[in-house]
C-alpha positions as CSV (number, residue, x, y, z in Angstrom):
1,M,75.6,59.8,7.9
2,P,71.9,61.0,7.9
3,A,71.5,64.8,8.0
4,V,69.6,66.4,10.8
5,D,66.4,68.0,9.5
6,L,66.3,71.5,10.9
7,T,62.9,72.1,9.4
8,A,61.2,69.1,11.0
9,P,57.7,69.9,12.4
10,T,58.8,68.9,15.9
11,R,61.3,71.7,16.0
12,L,60.5,75.3,16.9
13,G,60.9,78.1,14.4
14,V,62.9,81.3,15.2
15,D,59.7,83.3,15.9
16,E,58.5,80.6,18.4
17,L,61.9,80.7,20.1
18,I,61.5,84.5,20.4
19,D,58.1,84.1,21.9
20,V,59.7,81.9,24.6
21,L,62.4,84.5,25.2
22,D,59.9,87.3,25.6
23,K,57.9,85.2,28.1
24,H,60.9,84.2,30.3
25,A,63.7,86.8,29.9
26,A,62.7,89.1,32.8
27,A,62.2,86.2,35.2
28,A,65.5,84.6,34.2
29,D,67.4,87.9,34.7
30,E,65.8,88.3,38.2
31,A,66.7,84.7,39.1
32,G,70.2,85.1,37.7
33,R,70.1,81.9,35.7
34,P,68.6,80.7,32.4
35,E,65.1,79.2,32.5
36,P,64.8,75.5,31.5
37,E,62.1,76.5,29.0
38,V,64.5,78.9,27.3
39,L,67.3,76.3,27.0
40,A,64.9,73.7,25.7
41,A,63.6,76.2,23.1
42,L,67.1,77.1,22.1
43,R,68.1,73.5,21.6
44,N,65.0,72.8,19.6
45,S,65.3,75.8,17.3
46,P,67.3,76.1,14.0
47,L,69.9,78.3,15.8
48,P,72.4,75.7,17.0
49,G,73.0,74.4,13.5
50,L,73.1,77.8,11.8
51,I,76.8,77.8,10.8
52,V,77.4,74.1,10.8
53,P,78.2,72.8,7.3
54,R,75.2,71.1,5.6
55,R,77.0,67.7,5.3
56,Y,76.9,67.6,9.1
57,G,73.3,68.5,9.5
58,G,73.6,72.3,9.7
59,A,72.3,75.2,7.6
60,G,75.8,76.1,6.3
61,A,75.3,79.8,6.9
62,G,78.2,82.3,7.2
63,S,79.1,85.0,9.6
64,L,76.8,87.6,8.0
65,E,73.7,85.4,8.7
66,A,75.1,84.5,12.2
67,N,75.5,88.2,13.2
68,R,72.0,89.0,11.9
69,M,70.5,86.1,13.9
70,I,72.4,86.9,17.1
71,A,71.3,90.5,16.8
72,R,67.7,89.4,16.4
73,I,67.8,87.2,19.4
74,A,69.6,89.8,21.5
75,R,66.8,92.2,20.9
76,H,64.6,90.0,23.0
77,D,67.1,88.3,25.4
78,P,70.8,89.2,25.3
79,S,71.8,86.5,27.8
80,T,70.4,83.8,25.5
81,A,72.1,85.5,22.5
82,I,75.5,85.2,24.3
83,I,75.0,81.5,25.0
84,A,74.1,81.0,21.3
85,F,77.0,83.1,20.1
86,Q,79.5,81.1,22.1
87,H,77.9,77.9,20.8
88,L,78.2,79.0,17.2
89,A,81.8,80.1,17.8
90,V,82.8,76.7,19.0
91,C,81.0,75.1,16.1
92,S,83.0,77.3,13.7
93,R,86.3,76.4,15.4
94,I,85.5,72.7,15.0
95,A,84.4,73.1,11.4
96,E,87.6,74.9,10.6
97,W,90.2,73.2,12.7
98,G,88.7,69.9,13.7
99,S,89.9,66.5,12.4
100,D,87.5,64.5,10.2
101,A,86.7,62.3,13.2
102,Q,86.0,65.4,15.4
103,R,83.7,66.9,12.8
104,A,81.8,63.6,12.3
105,E,81.4,63.0,16.0
106,L,80.6,66.5,17.3
107,L,79.1,68.6,14.6
108,P,75.8,66.6,14.1
109,K,75.2,66.7,17.8
110,L,75.9,70.5,17.9
111,A,73.8,71.2,14.8
112,S,70.8,69.3,16.2
113,G,70.9,71.1,19.6
114,A,71.4,67.8,21.3
115,W,74.6,69.4,22.5
116,L,75.4,73.0,23.2
117,A,79.0,74.2,23.3
118,A,80.8,76.8,25.4
119,S,84.3,78.5,25.4
120,A,86.4,78.2,28.5
121,W,89.3,80.5,27.8
122,S,89.4,83.1,30.6
123,E,90.9,82.6,34.1
124,S,91.9,84.7,37.0
125,G,95.4,86.1,36.7
126,A,95.7,85.6,32.9
127,G,94.3,89.0,32.0
128,A,92.1,89.9,29.1
129,A,94.8,88.8,26.6
130,K,94.8,85.2,28.0
131,K,98.5,85.1,28.9
132,N,100.1,83.4,31.9
133,L,97.6,80.6,31.9
134,A,97.5,78.5,35.1
135,T,95.4,75.7,33.3
136,V,98.0,73.1,32.2
137,A,97.6,70.1,29.9
138,D,100.2,67.4,30.3
139,E,100.7,64.9,27.6
140,L,100.7,61.3,28.8
141,P,103.4,58.8,27.7
142,G,101.0,56.5,26.0
143,G,99.1,59.3,24.3
144,G,96.3,61.4,25.6
145,W,96.3,64.3,28.1
146,T,95.5,65.4,31.6
147,V,94.2,68.9,32.0
148,S,94.0,70.7,35.4
149,G,93.2,74.3,36.3
150,G,90.3,76.7,36.6
151,K,88.4,78.9,34.2
152,A,86.4,82.0,35.0
153,F,83.6,83.9,33.2
154,T,82.7,80.8,31.2
155,T,79.3,81.6,29.5
156,G,77.1,78.5,29.5
157,A,78.9,76.9,32.4
158,G,76.8,74.0,33.7
159,V,74.2,74.1,30.9
160,T,76.3,73.2,27.9
161,D,77.6,69.8,26.9
162,V,81.1,70.4,25.6
163,Y,83.7,73.0,26.5
164,L,86.5,74.4,24.3
165,V,89.2,74.8,26.9
166,L,92.4,76.9,26.4
167,A,95.4,75.3,28.2
168,Q,99.2,75.7,28.4
169,T,100.8,72.6,26.7
170,T,104.4,73.8,26.6
171,P,106.1,76.0,29.2
172,V,107.4,79.3,27.8
173,T,109.7,81.8,29.4
174,D,109.4,84.5,26.7
175,D,106.1,85.6,25.2
176,D,105.9,85.1,21.4
177,G,104.7,88.7,21.0
178,S,101.1,88.0,20.1
179,A,98.7,90.4,21.7
180,Y,96.0,87.7,22.4
181,G,97.1,84.3,23.7
182,S,100.7,83.2,24.1
183,A,103.1,80.6,22.8
184,G,102.7,77.0,24.0
185,Q,98.9,77.1,24.3
186,S,96.5,74.6,22.8
187,F,92.7,74.0,22.6
188,F,90.9,70.9,24.0
189,L,87.3,69.7,23.5
190,I,86.1,68.4,26.8
191,P,82.6,66.9,27.2
192,A,80.7,68.1,30.3
193,T,80.4,64.4,31.3
194,N,84.1,64.2,32.0
195,P,84.4,63.3,35.7
196,G,87.2,65.8,36.1
197,I,85.2,68.9,35.0
198,E,83.1,70.7,37.6
199,P,81.0,73.9,36.8
200,D,80.4,76.5,39.5
201,L,77.5,79.0,39.0
202,S,78.0,80.9,42.3
203,L,79.2,83.9,40.3
204,D,76.5,86.6,40.7
205,L,76.7,88.9,37.7
206,V,75.4,92.5,37.3
207,G,74.7,92.0,33.6
208,M,73.9,89.0,31.4
209,R,72.6,87.4,34.5
210,A,70.8,84.6,32.7
211,S,73.8,83.6,30.6
212,A,75.0,80.9,33.1
213,T,78.4,82.6,33.2
214,G,80.5,81.1,36.0
215,F,83.6,79.1,36.9
216,V,84.8,75.8,35.5
217,E,87.2,73.7,37.6
218,L,89.3,71.1,35.9
219,K,90.7,68.4,38.1
220,D,92.9,65.9,36.4
221,C,90.6,65.7,33.3
222,R,91.8,62.6,31.5
223,L,91.4,63.0,27.7
224,G,92.3,60.9,24.7
225,P,94.6,62.3,22.0
226,E,91.5,63.1,19.9
227,A,90.5,65.9,22.4
228,L,93.2,68.2,21.0
229,L,91.7,70.7,18.5
230,G,94.1,71.9,15.9
231,P,97.9,71.7,16.1
232,R,99.5,71.6,19.5
233,D,100.8,74.9,20.7
234,A,98.9,76.8,18.0
235,A,96.1,78.3,20.0
236,S,97.2,81.9,19.2
237,T,96.8,81.2,15.5
238,I,93.3,79.8,16.0
239,I,92.4,82.8,18.2
240,A,93.6,85.2,15.5
241,G,91.4,83.4,13.0
242,V,88.3,84.1,15.2
243,R,88.6,87.8,14.4
244,R,89.0,87.2,10.7
245,S,85.8,85.1,10.6
246,G,83.7,88.3,11.0
247,A,81.5,86.9,13.8
248,T,81.2,89.7,16.4
249,L,79.8,90.3,19.8
250,G,78.8,93.6,18.4
251,A,75.7,91.8,17.0
252,V,74.5,91.4,20.6
253,S,75.0,95.1,21.2
254,V,73.0,95.9,18.0
255,G,70.1,93.9,19.4
256,I,70.2,95.7,22.8
257,A,70.4,99.1,21.1
258,E,67.4,98.2,18.9
259,A,65.3,97.1,21.9
260,A,66.2,100.2,23.8
261,W,65.2,102.4,20.9
262,D,61.9,100.6,20.6
263,L,61.2,101.3,24.3
264,G,62.0,105.0,23.8
265,F,59.8,105.3,20.7
266,Q,56.9,103.6,22.3
267,A,57.2,105.8,25.4
268,A,57.3,108.9,23.3
269,Q,54.1,107.7,21.5
270,R,52.3,107.0,24.8
271,K,53.2,110.4,26.3
272,S,52.4,112.3,23.1
273,L,56.1,113.4,23.0
274,L,56.3,112.9,19.3
275,D,54.5,116.3,19.0
276,L,57.7,117.8,20.2
277,Q,60.3,118.5,17.6
278,A,63.2,118.1,20.0
279,V,62.1,114.6,21.0
280,R,61.5,113.6,17.4
281,H,65.0,114.8,16.4
282,R,66.6,113.0,19.3
283,L,64.9,109.8,18.3
284,V,66.2,110.3,14.8
285,D,69.7,110.8,16.0
286,L,69.5,107.7,18.2
287,R,68.2,105.6,15.3
288,G,71.1,106.8,13.2
289,Q,73.5,105.5,15.9
290,V,71.7,102.1,15.9
291,E,71.9,101.9,12.1
292,S,75.6,102.8,12.1
293,A,76.3,100.0,14.6
294,R,74.3,97.6,12.5
295,A,76.1,98.6,9.3
296,L,79.5,98.0,10.8
297,V,78.5,94.6,12.2
298,E,77.1,93.7,8.8
299,R,80.4,94.8,7.2
300,A,82.3,92.6,9.6
301,G,80.0,89.6,8.7
302,R,80.7,90.2,5.0
303,R,84.4,90.3,5.8
304,D,84.9,93.5,3.9
305,G,88.1,95.5,3.8
306,D,91.8,94.8,3.6
307,D,91.9,93.5,7.1
308,P,88.6,91.7,8.1
309,G,89.9,91.1,11.6
310,E,90.3,94.8,12.2
311,V,86.8,95.5,11.0
312,T,85.5,92.8,13.4
313,L,87.2,94.5,16.3
314,H,85.9,97.9,15.3
315,S,82.4,96.5,15.1
316,K,82.6,95.2,18.6
317,I,83.9,98.5,20.0
318,H,81.5,100.7,18.1
319,A,78.4,98.7,18.6
320,S,78.9,98.2,22.3
321,Q,79.5,101.9,22.8
322,V,76.4,102.7,20.8
323,A,74.3,100.3,22.9
324,E,75.4,102.0,26.1
325,E,74.7,105.5,24.7
326,V,71.3,104.6,23.3
327,V,70.2,102.9,26.5
328,A,71.3,105.9,28.6
329,A,69.5,108.3,26.3
330,V,66.3,106.3,26.4
331,A,66.5,106.1,30.2
332,R,66.6,109.9,30.4
333,L,63.7,110.1,28.0
334,L,61.7,107.7,30.2
335,G,62.3,109.8,33.3
336,S,60.9,108.4,36.5
337,T,59.2,105.5,34.7
338,G,62.6,104.0,34.0
339,Y,63.8,104.5,37.6
340,V,61.8,101.5,38.8
341,V,64.2,98.6,39.3
342,T,62.1,96.1,37.3
343,H,61.9,98.3,34.2
344,P,63.4,96.6,31.2
345,I,65.7,99.6,30.4
346,N,67.8,98.8,33.6
347,R,68.4,95.2,32.4
348,M,69.4,96.6,29.0
349,A,71.8,99.0,30.6
350,R,73.5,96.2,32.6
351,D,73.6,93.9,29.6
352,A,75.0,96.7,27.3
353,R,77.9,97.3,29.7
354,A,78.6,93.6,30.0
355,V,79.3,93.3,26.2
356,A,82.2,95.8,26.5
357,L,83.8,93.6,29.1
358,M,83.5,90.4,27.2
359,G,86.5,89.0,25.3
360,P,88.2,90.5,23.6
361,T,87.3,93.4,25.9
362,N,87.0,96.8,24.3
363,D,90.3,97.9,25.7
364,L,92.1,94.8,24.3
365,S,90.3,95.3,21.0
366,R,91.7,98.8,20.8
367,E,95.2,97.4,21.6
368,L,94.9,94.7,18.9
369,V,93.9,97.3,16.3
370,S,96.6,99.8,17.2
371,L,99.3,97.1,17.2
372,S,98.3,96.1,13.7
373,W,99.2,99.7,12.6
374,A,102.7,99.3,13.8
375,A,103.2,95.9,12.1
């Protein structure tokens, strides 16, 4: 199989991708949907193949490099960073749990950007811990599956090419005790071209407005046996491995915090506020918060510590809190300038809050950490 050349001259570099993000991020946020130019630039950049193994056309990077790249992108456009993060997460699950045939079929497409991937785990009534799923996969007598149900808050709905769908494959009456996911759940890879899958982007978000986050309805999606990712009924094991990978949404928060600090520093320069010791010291303290979040996200990416999964959860909690605090402090520093609805600080505030609510939510992350102490 020929490898996809991520350095070919027809492809955009990361700096060129960032130029496109800077040009379109504000308009995309106002419109509440990603701009076609942004999606095209993302697909044509090295980012989609970042963590895909080299033998499938990717760069073969690890979670440390992925966290750094997501933070860099989020500094310019958090919505696109979230789409990219979810794509990389699905690539990682396929690389780790996919069959040889699944890897050979899907990873080159995902590495090249010809396909983008999205996770469809959440649904109304299942809670942040993804229990009590209403999405059901029934195994067919001759092999294969039918999947029906509905997913909510799916990032990349309608703009990606394959969905990693969490479904109930075996009815259970008693929970298996896991804090995230439940017994009898499995993952399925469903192409967006399947006639039974229908995205709905009517969800109007406050934050991450250009992330194409919406609903996905599954109506008797007929799948072959090859659509099952990993062992049947083992989704909770796969989910637990996500945390141990070190990839963290905290990277998005680091990018937001960095962008907010830049705004504050630039405003202080323009207003000659750096002559004031109190302002200089406040900016130093805020910078320290940004660097502490970055350090914890980096530690998660290196998978340091006795329990890398716990570090990953801490990094998400801490970085998202720091982003909200830094954005709020910079908004106060800006004064009336930041009170204009179109000022970038307001978009940053909405996006920073959104990260705390993304899975695993900060409250669920705290619960997962605290339960590990009792184990």
